C-alpha positions in Angstrom: -19.6 -16.6 -7.0 -21.1 -14.1 -4.7 -22.4 -10.9 -6.0 -24.8 -9.4 -4.1 -27.8 -7.5 -5.4 -27.9 -4.0 -5.0 -30.4 -3.9 -1.9 -28.0 -5.9 0.4 -24.6 -3.9 -0.3 -24.0 -2.4 2.8 -22.0 0.8 3.6 -19.7 -1.1 6.2 -18.6 -3.5 3.5 -18.0 -1.1 1.0 -15.8 1.1 4.0 -14.1 -2.0 5.0 -13.0 -3.1 1.3 -11.6 -0.1 0.8 -9.8 0.4 4.2 -7.1 -2.0 3.0 -4.6 0.3 0.7 -4.0 -2.8 -1.8 -7.9 -3.2 -2.4 -8.1 0.5 -2.8 -5.5 0.5 -5.4 -7.2 -2.4 -7.1 -10.5 -1.3 -7.4 -9.0 2.6 -8.1 -7.7 0.8 -11.4 -10.9 -1.4 -12.0 -13.3 1.6 -11.4 -10.7 4.3 -13.6 -10.5 1.5 -16.4 -14.5 1.6 -16.9 -13.8 -1.8 -18.6 -12.8 -5.1 -17.9 -9.8 -6.1 -16.1 -8.0 -9.2 -16.4 -6.8 -10.2 -11.8 -3.5 -10.4 -13.2 -3.6 -6.5 -14.1 -3.3 -6.0 -10.3 -0.3 -8.6 -9.4 1.9 -5.9 -8.2 1.6 -3.0 -6.1 4.1 -0.6 -6.2 6.9 -2.2 -6.4 5.9 -5.4 -4.4 4.7 -8.1 -5.9 1.1 -9.3 -5.1 1.1 -13.2 -4.2 -2.2 -15.2 -5.9 -3.4 -16.6 -2.9 -3.7 -12.6 -1.7 -5.0 -11.1 -4.7 -7.7 -13.8 -4.9 -9.0 -12.6 -1.1 -8.5 -8.9 -2.2 -11.0 -9.7 -5.2 -13.5 -11.8 -2.8 -13.6 -8.9 -0.2 -14.4 -6.0 -3.2 -16.7 -8.6 -5.2 -18.7 -9.5 -1.8 -18.8 -6.1 -0.9 -20.7 -5.2 -3.8 -18.3 -3.0 -5.4 -17.0 -5.3 -8.6 -18.4 -8.1 -11.1 -16.3 -11.1 -11.5 -16.8 -13.6 -14.2 -14.4 -16.9 -14.9 -13.3 -16.5 -18.9 -11.1 -19.8 -19.2 -8.6 -19.8 -16.6 -8.8 -15.8 -16.3 -11.3 -13.9 -14.4 -12.6 -10.4 -15.3 -13.6 -7.8 -13.4 -15.7 -4.9 -13.9 -16.7 -1.9 -11.7 -20.2 -1.8 -10.0 -19.4 1.9 -9.2 -22.8 3.4 -11.2 -24.8 0.8 -9.1 -23.6 1.7 -5.8 -23.4 5.6 -6.5 -27.3 4.9 -7.1 -27.5 3.5 -3.7 -25.1 5.6 -1.1 -24.4 8.8 -3.9 -21.3 10.1 -3.6 -19.6 7.5 -1.1 -17.5 5.5 -3.1 -16.0 8.5 -5.2 -15.4 10.2 -1.8 -13.3 7.5 -0.7 -11.5 6.9 -4.1 -10.6 11.2 -3.7 -9.4 10.8 -0.2 -7.4 7.3 -1.6 -5.9 9.7 -3.9 -5.5 12.6 -1.9 -3.6 10.4 0.3 -1.6 8.2 -2.3 -0.8 10.7 -4.6 -2.7 8.7 -7.3 -5.1 9.9 -10.1 -8.0 8.1 -9.3 -10.8 8.4 -12.1 -14.4 6.6 -11.9 -16.2 5.4 -14.7 -19.6 5.5 -13.9 -20.8 2.2 -15.1 -23.4 -0.2 -14.4 
């Protein structure tokens, strides 16, 4: 799996990854948890079920943008936030995007600053 180095993370990739409401919600859930989250924990968006193929694509985009790190454990994929690393490279970018997302979606968003 591709996990870009911190020096290869581009702001336009972060903006693209978080431009989709489902991906923003998935990332907000991972970032706010501050711990490892299974892909299956995000199988629904509101009252809508996200198909596995779409969910896989969302995680791929988040991973390739450098926002999450994914590790395979058996048949599960476990994801952790890279907020701390991204914030060190682009101070305030992720927090600003997630704050704007929270204001427009009505969801409470907190970001655990883990590496």
